C-alpha distance (Angstrom), angle and dihedral (degrees) to the residues before:
residue distance angle dihedral
M1 . . .
F2 3.77 . .
V3 3.93 89.9 .
R4 3.78 94.0 49.7
R5 3.85 89.4 48.7
W6 3.75 90.7 49.7
M7 3.74 95.1 47.1
A8 3.89 89.0 48.3
G9 3.84 90.3 53.3
C10 3.83 90.1 48.4
S11 3.82 88.8 50.3
A12 3.82 91.6 52.2
V13 3.76 90.3 51.1
F14 3.88 94.0 47.7
V15 3.89 89.3 48.4
G16 3.70 91.8 48.6
A17 3.85 90.1 50.8
L18 3.73 90.5 53.2
L19 3.75 95.2 48.7
G20 3.76 93.1 44.9
S21 3.83 94.2 -117.2
T22 3.80 138.0 95.5
P23 3.72 124.2 -90.3
W24 3.99 93.2 -106.1
E25 3.92 88.8 52.3
V26 3.78 88.8 54.2
R27 3.76 92.7 50.6
A28 3.89 91.4 44.2
A29 3.85 88.7 54.2
T30 3.82 89.9 66.5
Q31 3.83 95.3 53.7
Q32 3.85 113.1 117.7
I33 3.73 123.6 -144.3
D34 3.83 122.7 -133.1
W35 3.79 92.4 -132.3
A36 3.80 95.6 -177.1
A37 3.83 88.3 54.9
L38 3.85 89.8 47.0
N39 3.73 91.6 51.3
P40 3.85 126.3 2.6
A41 3.79 89.7 -145.0
F42 3.76 88.3 73.2
E43 3.82 92.9 62.3
A44 3.84 109.7 127.3
A45 3.77 92.9 5.1
T46 3.82 116.8 135.6
F47 3.96 132.6 -155.4
V48 3.72 113.4 -98.0
N49 3.79 92.0 -164.9
D50 3.74 95.7 -158.6
A51 3.83 119.8 103.2
R52 3.89 88.7 -167.1
V53 3.85 88.6 70.1
C54 3.79 87.9 57.0
G55 3.79 90.9 44.4
A56 3.72 93.6 59.0
C57 3.86 89.6 73.6
H58 3.88 101.7 17.5
E59 3.69 98.6 46.8
D60 3.90 97.2 138.4
A61 3.89 90.7 46.3
L62 3.76 92.3 52.9
R63 3.87 93.7 46.1
A64 3.73 89.9 54.5
F65 3.81 91.9 44.1
G66 3.77 90.6 54.0
D67 3.74 92.7 76.7
T68 3.86 95.8 52.8
P69 3.90 127.9 102.4
H70 3.81 88.2 -115.7
A71 3.83 92.7 57.9
R72 3.84 92.2 47.1
A73 3.88 86.4 50.1
F74 3.82 91.8 55.0
R75 3.80 90.2 47.3
V76 3.84 93.2 54.9
G77 3.84 92.3 42.6
K78 3.82 96.8 -111.3
M79 3.81 93.6 129.7
P80 3.82 107.1 73.3
A81 3.86 95.7 -168.0
Q82 3.79 137.7 105.6
G83 3.87 103.0 -76.2
E84 3.62 141.7 -42.1
C85 3.75 98.4 -85.0
E86 3.77 99.9 24.7
S87 3.94 94.5 51.8
C88 3.92 85.4 75.0
H89 3.72 106.8 20.1
G90 3.77 99.8 41.6
P91 3.84 132.0 -129.3
R92 3.83 105.7 -20.5
S93 3.81 102.9 -169.4
K94 3.74 92.8 108.9
H95 3.79 90.9 47.0
V96 3.85 92.2 50.7
E97 3.88 90.0 51.1
N98 3.93 95.1 45.3
P99 3.81 112.2 11.3
G100 3.73 111.8 -149.7
R101 3.70 144.5 127.7
E102 3.84 98.9 -92.6
L103 3.77 91.7 95.7
A104 3.93 97.2 35.7
W105 3.77 118.6 133.2
A106 3.83 91.5 -120.5
K107 3.84 89.1 59.8
L108 3.80 87.2 69.7
S109 3.80 121.0 87.1
A110 3.90 120.9 -122.4
A111 3.81 89.8 -99.9
Q112 3.78 92.8 49.4
Q113 3.91 92.4 47.0
S114 3.82 86.2 50.1
T115 3.69 92.4 54.5
V116 3.75 90.7 57.1
C117 3.80 92.4 52.2
M118 3.81 95.0 43.6
Q119 3.73 92.1 59.3
C120 3.79 84.6 83.0
H121 3.77 105.4 12.9
E122 3.92 100.6 50.1
G123 3.74 117.7 125.2
G124 3.74 137.5 34.2
A125 3.74 115.8 52.2
R126 3.86 89.4 -3.1
M127 3.97 95.1 59.4
G128 3.85 88.8 102.6
W129 3.84 96.4 48.7
K130 3.72 99.5 100.4
G131 3.82 90.1 55.3
G132 3.71 96.7 40.8
A133 3.82 136.3 112.6
H134 3.75 96.3 -114.3
L135 3.79 97.5 55.9
S136 3.79 92.7 41.6
S137 3.82 88.7 53.3
G138 3.91 91.8 54.4
V139 3.75 95.8 -99.7
S140 3.91 112.4 145.2
C141 3.69 130.9 -164.5
S142 3.75 89.8 -101.7
S143 3.77 90.2 56.8
C144 3.92 87.8 76.1
H145 3.79 103.3 17.0
S146 3.76 128.6 64.3
V147 3.81 107.5 -151.2
M148 3.71 99.0 172.9
A149 3.77 99.3 50.8
E150 3.85 132.9 29.0
R151 3.88 105.0 -121.6
S152 3.73 98.9 151.8
E153 3.89 135.0 42.6
R154 3.73 88.1 -136.0
V155 3.84 128.6 66.1
L156 3.88 95.2 -36.0
L157 3.74 95.9 -76.4
V158 3.81 118.7 -178.4
R159 3.87 87.5 -124.9
P160 3.85 129.6 45.5
R161 3.94 93.2 -111.5
V162 3.74 135.2 37.6
E163 3.79 96.5 -121.1
E164 3.85 91.9 48.4
T165 3.77 89.1 56.9
C166 3.82 92.1 49.8
Y167 3.72 92.2 46.4
T168 3.80 93.4 61.6
C169 3.82 84.6 78.4
H170 3.69 106.1 14.6
G171 3.87 101.5 63.0
E172 3.80 92.2 154.8
A173 3.78 90.9 62.4
R174 3.73 91.5 49.0
A175 3.93 89.1 53.2
Q176 3.96 90.4 49.5
M177 3.83 91.2 47.7
S178 3.86 89.4 56.4
K179 3.88 90.6 60.1
S180 3.78 122.4 103.9
S181 3.76 96.7 -103.4
H182 3.78 111.8 47.4
H183 3.76 143.9 137.4
P184 3.87 107.9 -86.4
V185 3.90 93.0 -100.7
R186 3.79 92.8 122.8
E187 3.74 91.3 52.2
G188 3.87 90.3 52.4
R189 3.82 96.2 -118.2
M190 3.80 90.9 122.0
D191 3.73 139.1 -7.2
C192 3.86 139.4 -153.7
A193 3.75 91.1 -75.2
S194 3.78 90.6 60.9
C195 3.84 88.7 75.9
H196 3.82 103.4 13.2
N197 3.84 135.4 63.8
A198 3.82 101.9 -154.7
H199 3.97 87.3 -165.8
G200 3.79 93.3 50.6
S201 3.76 135.5 99.8
T202 3.89 105.3 -145.5
P203 3.70 119.4 112.5
S204 3.73 111.7 -73.0
L205 3.88 86.2 5.3
M206 3.83 89.9 -88.6
R207 3.86 116.2 179.5
T208 3.88 86.6 -124.7
A209 3.63 137.0 40.4
T210 3.75 96.3 -94.3
V211 3.78 141.6 20.4
N212 3.79 95.6 -109.6
E213 3.82 94.3 50.3
T214 3.76 88.6 55.5
C215 3.80 93.0 48.5
V216 3.83 96.7 46.1
S217 3.81 88.6 53.6
C218 3.72 85.9 80.7
H219 3.86 101.9 16.0
A220 3.72 94.4 54.9
E221 3.86 92.1 160.0
K222 3.70 88.2 68.1
R223 3.71 98.3 53.2
G224 3.87 101.4 88.7
P225 2.92 143.1 156.6
F226 3.84 91.0 -146.6
L227 3.81 131.3 -167.8
W228 3.92 87.7 -139.2
E229 3.83 109.5 34.8
H230 3.85 127.2 -163.4
A231 3.91 101.9 -135.3
P232 3.82 96.2 -144.5
V233 3.67 91.2 52.1
R234 3.69 91.7 51.6
E235 3.81 89.4 50.7
S236 3.78 102.0 50.5
C237 3.92 133.2 -34.1
A238 3.91 86.5 -134.8
N239 3.82 87.7 71.7
C240 3.81 88.4 82.0
H241 3.76 105.3 9.0
E242 3.78 132.3 67.4
P243 3.76 101.5 -149.3
H244 3.85 101.3 -157.4
G245 3.78 97.8 48.0
S246 3.76 145.0 -48.7
S247 3.87 142.3 -164.6
N248 3.85 88.8 -129.0
R249 3.73 123.1 73.9
N250 3.89 123.8 -91.9
L251 3.79 88.3 21.0
L252 3.83 92.4 -74.7
T253 3.79 117.3 168.5
R254 3.91 87.7 -134.4
K255 3.76 138.5 9.5
D256 3.76 111.1 -71.5
P257 3.87 102.7 -99.0
F258 3.82 95.3 39.5
L259 3.88 89.6 49.6
C260 3.97 88.4 54.0
L261 3.85 90.6 44.3
Q262 3.83 91.0 62.6
C263 3.89 86.7 74.9
H264 3.78 106.7 11.7
S265 3.81 100.3 55.9
Y266 3.88 101.3 138.9
G267 3.72 119.0 128.1
G268 3.81 136.1 -111.5
H269 3.81 94.0 48.1
V270 3.76 131.6 111.8
N271 3.70 90.0 -121.2
L272 3.86 88.7 78.2
P273 3.82 109.0 97.3
R274 3.86 93.2 -120.6
Y275 3.71 91.6 54.7
N276 3.75 99.7 35.1
R277 3.74 105.4 109.9
V278 3.76 100.2 145.5
S279 3.92 99.1 70.5
S280 3.76 115.1 122.4
P281 3.82 119.8 -141.5
Y282 3.79 86.6 -82.6
G283 3.83 94.0 58.2
S284 3.75 97.0 -115.9
G285 3.84 95.3 144.0
C286 3.92 97.8 136.5
V287 3.80 95.6 45.5
N288 3.71 94.5 51.6
C289 3.79 83.8 81.0
H290 3.76 104.2 15.6
V291 3.66 95.6 58.3
T292 3.85 99.6 160.1
T293 3.67 100.5 57.9
H294 3.78 95.6 156.6
G295 3.88 93.0 54.3
S296 3.79 142.9 -60.1
N297 3.80 136.3 -132.8
H298 3.97 93.6 -169.6
P299 3.82 116.3 114.8
S300 3.67 90.8 -126.0
G301 3.79 96.3 44.5
A302 3.80 105.4 97.7
K303 3.81 89.7 121.8
Q304 3.80 93.4 43.1
T305 3.89 88.6 -107.1
R306 3.72 93.9 135.7
């Protein structure tokens, strides 16, 4: 029994390698949907299993679909489902007999549309999709992905670039990215998916469990651990930095001295505005002396001065 199970597991891995997907994606692709439970209009409908029947009316749509990765996957047999159209649109016999909008894709809710997509795409980075902010806000897979036409070189997005797709809803992030200090998204060196998993369920849809883990995946020198820690840094990078963009240097939420004064407001120190005579034109008074604001391992660095 153990040997048979081990051989079956090896076979799944081997098949996954051949198909360019992981074993759980291969298993997910064989899941069948109860279409009648998904939408009562499918009750008693059967599969036509012939895309040519659909093409008689939807010729333009099928022509555009023919250049997409999904269409190529069907052609090489990587989509073990009913038929090209009916794998995603369900059994169409009733629609063929009486064309109407009762069985249209737009009639399905975001959760129902996602159920259709997840019959093949469940698992991996999409494991948290069902509990994520996008689905709970009524965003479906087709809100971001164009299945019927290839409009992007990457993952069938509805817009040519990742950030352009995200900006269709997240206008505030677009405005912040236009500020003088920003992550290099506009320059094409990264995109929204560098930090966010759109299919995830963590707060702010971060790629990792916390904001700090995401930040230090690139800014490793800020990771620590440090002998002398700066408490706000340990709590969250977002205490001091605006990740999408800021009018202050280094993505700071405020100019350097005024940012520090939010916590360090005691008197008799040069950090107070009336005493601050060491600020550069960039307003960096505090960090002229406290140069290791993220933390220090120096024996004399208790005040982040080294």
